[in-house]
C-alpha positions in Angstrom: 77.4 132.6 67.4 76.1 135.8 69.0 75.8 135.9 72.8 74.7 138.9 74.9 72.8 140.0 78.0 69.3 141.4 77.7 69.0 144.7 79.6 66.3 145.4 82.1 64.0 148.3 81.1 60.6 149.9 81.9 57.7 149.3 79.6 53.9 149.9 79.6 52.5 151.3 82.8 55.2 150.5 85.4 56.1 147.1 84.0 59.7 145.8 83.6 61.0 143.7 80.8 64.3 142.1 79.6 64.4 142.6 75.9 67.0 140.4 74.1 65.9 141.9 70.7 65.6 144.1 68.9 68.8 145.4 70.2 72.0 146.9 68.9 73.5 143.3 69.0 70.6 141.4 67.4 67.8 142.8 65.2 66.1 142.3 61.8 67.3 140.9 59.4 69.6 138.9 61.7 66.6 137.8 63.8 64.3 137.2 60.7 61.5 135.9 61.1 61.5 137.0 64.7 60.9 140.7 65.5 60.8 141.0 69.2 61.2 139.1 72.5 60.4 140.3 76.0 60.7 138.6 79.3 58.1 140.6 81.3 57.7 141.2 85.1 54.5 142.9 86.0 53.6 143.8 89.6 49.9 144.3 90.7 50.0 148.0 90.2 51.5 147.9 86.7 50.5 146.5 83.3 49.9 147.2 79.6 46.7 149.3 79.1 44.9 149.5 75.8 47.4 149.8 72.9 47.2 148.9 69.1 49.1 146.5 66.9 49.2 145.4 63.3 51.3 143.4 60.9 52.6 140.5 63.0 51.8 137.5 65.2 52.3 137.3 69.0 52.8 134.4 71.3 52.4 135.4 75.0 53.4 132.6 77.3 52.8 132.8 81.1 55.6 131.4 83.3 54.1 132.5 86.6 51.0 134.4 87.7 48.6 135.5 85.0 47.2 138.1 82.6 43.8 139.6 82.1 43.6 140.0 78.3 40.9 142.2 76.7 40.8 143.2 73.0 38.7 145.0 70.3 37.6 141.6 69.0 35.5 141.1 72.1 37.8 138.6 73.9 38.0 138.8 77.7 40.4 136.1 78.9 42.1 135.3 82.2 45.2 133.4 81.3 47.1 131.6 84.1 50.5 130.1 84.5 51.4 127.7 81.7 48.9 129.3 79.2 50.0 130.4 75.7 48.0 132.9 73.7 48.4 133.2 69.9 47.3 136.6 68.8 47.4 137.5 65.1 47.3 141.3 64.8 46.9 141.3 61.1 45.1 144.4 59.7 44.9 145.9 63.2 43.6 145.3 66.7 43.7 147.0 70.2 44.3 145.0 73.4 45.3 145.3 77.0 47.2 143.0 79.3 46.9 143.5 83.0 48.3 141.3 85.7 46.2 138.9 87.8 48.1 139.8 90.9 51.5 139.3 89.2 52.6 138.3 85.8 55.9 136.8 84.6 56.2 135.5 81.1 57.5 135.8 77.6 56.1 137.7 74.6 57.4 136.9 71.2 56.6 138.7 68.0 56.9 137.0 64.6 56.6 138.9 61.4 53.6 138.3 59.1 54.8 137.9 55.5 53.9 140.9 53.4 51.1 139.1 51.5 49.4 138.4 54.9 49.8 141.8 56.6 46.1 142.6 56.1 44.5 139.3 57.3 41.8 139.6 59.9 43.0 139.6 63.5 42.3 136.6 65.7 43.1 135.1 69.1 43.5 131.5 70.2 44.2 130.5 73.8 46.0 127.2 74.7 45.8 125.8 78.2 48.8 124.0 79.8 47.2 120.7 79.1 47.1 121.4 75.3 50.9 122.0 75.2 52.6 118.6 74.9 55.5 117.7 77.2 58.3 115.6 75.7 60.8 113.9 78.0 64.5 114.3 77.3 67.6 113.2 79.2 67.6 115.1 82.5 64.5 117.1 81.8 61.5 117.9 79.6 60.5 120.1 76.6 57.1 121.8 76.6 56.3 122.4 72.9 54.7 125.8 72.4 54.7 126.0 68.6 55.8 124.0 65.6 54.5 123.2 62.1 52.8 120.2 63.7 51.2 122.2 66.5 49.9 123.0 69.0 50.4 126.6 67.8 50.8 126.8 64.1 52.1 130.2 62.8 52.1 131.6 59.3 55.9 131.0 59.2 57.7 127.8 59.9 58.6 128.3 63.6 59.6 126.0 66.5 59.3 127.2 70.1 60.3 125.0 73.0 60.3 125.6 76.8 63.2 123.5 78.1 63.5 122.5 81.8 66.3 120.5 83.2 65.8 119.0 86.7 69.3 117.6 86.7 72.4 117.6 84.4 71.7 117.0 80.8 72.4 117.8 77.1 70.0 118.3 74.2 70.6 119.3 70.6 68.4 121.1 68.0 69.2 121.1 64.3 68.9 124.5 62.7 67.9 124.0 59.0 69.3 125.8 56.1 68.1 129.4 55.7 66.9 129.6 59.4 67.9 131.2 62.6 68.0 129.5 66.0 68.4 131.0 69.5 68.2 130.1 73.1 67.3 132.5 75.9 68.1 131.4 79.5 65.4 131.9 82.1 67.1 130.2 85.1 70.4 128.6 86.0 73.3 128.5 83.5 74.0 126.5 80.4 76.9 125.8 78.1 75.4 126.7 74.7 77.6 125.7 71.7 80.5 125.8 74.1 79.8 129.2 75.6 78.7 129.7 79.3 75.3 131.4 79.2 73.4 132.6 82.3 69.9 133.8 83.1 68.9 136.9 81.0 71.4 136.0 78.2 70.6 135.0 74.6 72.6 133.0 72.1 71.8 133.0 68.4 73.1 130.7 65.7 72.5 130.3 62.0 72.1 126.9 60.3 73.8 124.0 62.0 73.3 122.9 65.6 72.3 124.5 68.8 73.4 122.4 71.8 72.3 123.1 75.4 74.3 121.4 78.2 74.0 121.9 82.0 75.3 120.3 85.2 72.5 121.7 87.3 68.8 122.5 87.2 67.9 125.2 84.7 65.3 126.5 82.2 65.6 128.1 78.8 63.4 128.7 75.7 64.7 127.6 72.3 63.4 129.2 69.1 64.0 128.3 65.5 62.5 130.1 62.5 62.7 129.9 58.7 63.8 133.3 57.2 61.3 135.3 55.2 63.8 137.6 53.4 61.5 140.6 53.6 62.0 144.2 54.7 60.1 145.4 57.8 59.4 148.8 59.2 58.7 149.4 62.9 56.3 152.3 63.4 55.8 152.2 67.2 53.5 149.2 67.9 53.0 148.5 64.1 55.2 146.5 61.8 54.7 147.3 58.1 
């Protein structure tokens, strides 16, 4: 298992992010099919003005505050806390993300398989009510993406927002030829036997990923089937 702390860095126009990957510790092909994960913190005077993308899918998930999203497809969206936006950049698109007062959330990039790199771009927005909540011992899972929905990607991906109100344990099975990871947002967890705190990520290959805590906490858990393709980062493009 790989475990490390995501450094805090400046991005966009005055925004701050914690970026677990890509990093020297964890990057493609170790992270395949995932390309990039940011936990972003955007104050009222900061943001992400117009910038282009192509060649991948994005899930932007708002934990607190909100974003004003505009793009070259004509979308003009105000996304509030608990909203998830699924943005397929495909053949190319330009967008901006500016805070509605303040924005705290997660942005995840998932590679588009080479055969799908040139598909038309698209945006779908999912309200908090559209994201199912599953009770578990000591807490809940809000399901963001899975092959059964609500967000269905072009790669087999599971994306869970896990909140413990009390002590608890939950286990995910990581299938063959897949990667699983947990990123801690609040509190601390024992993940596969290792103490992991807010801002840290653990990654495992096939097997099990076990979260255990004796206190309130929150983490996101990702699992994705590997694509076994080469990728090339060219700034905001992935070819």
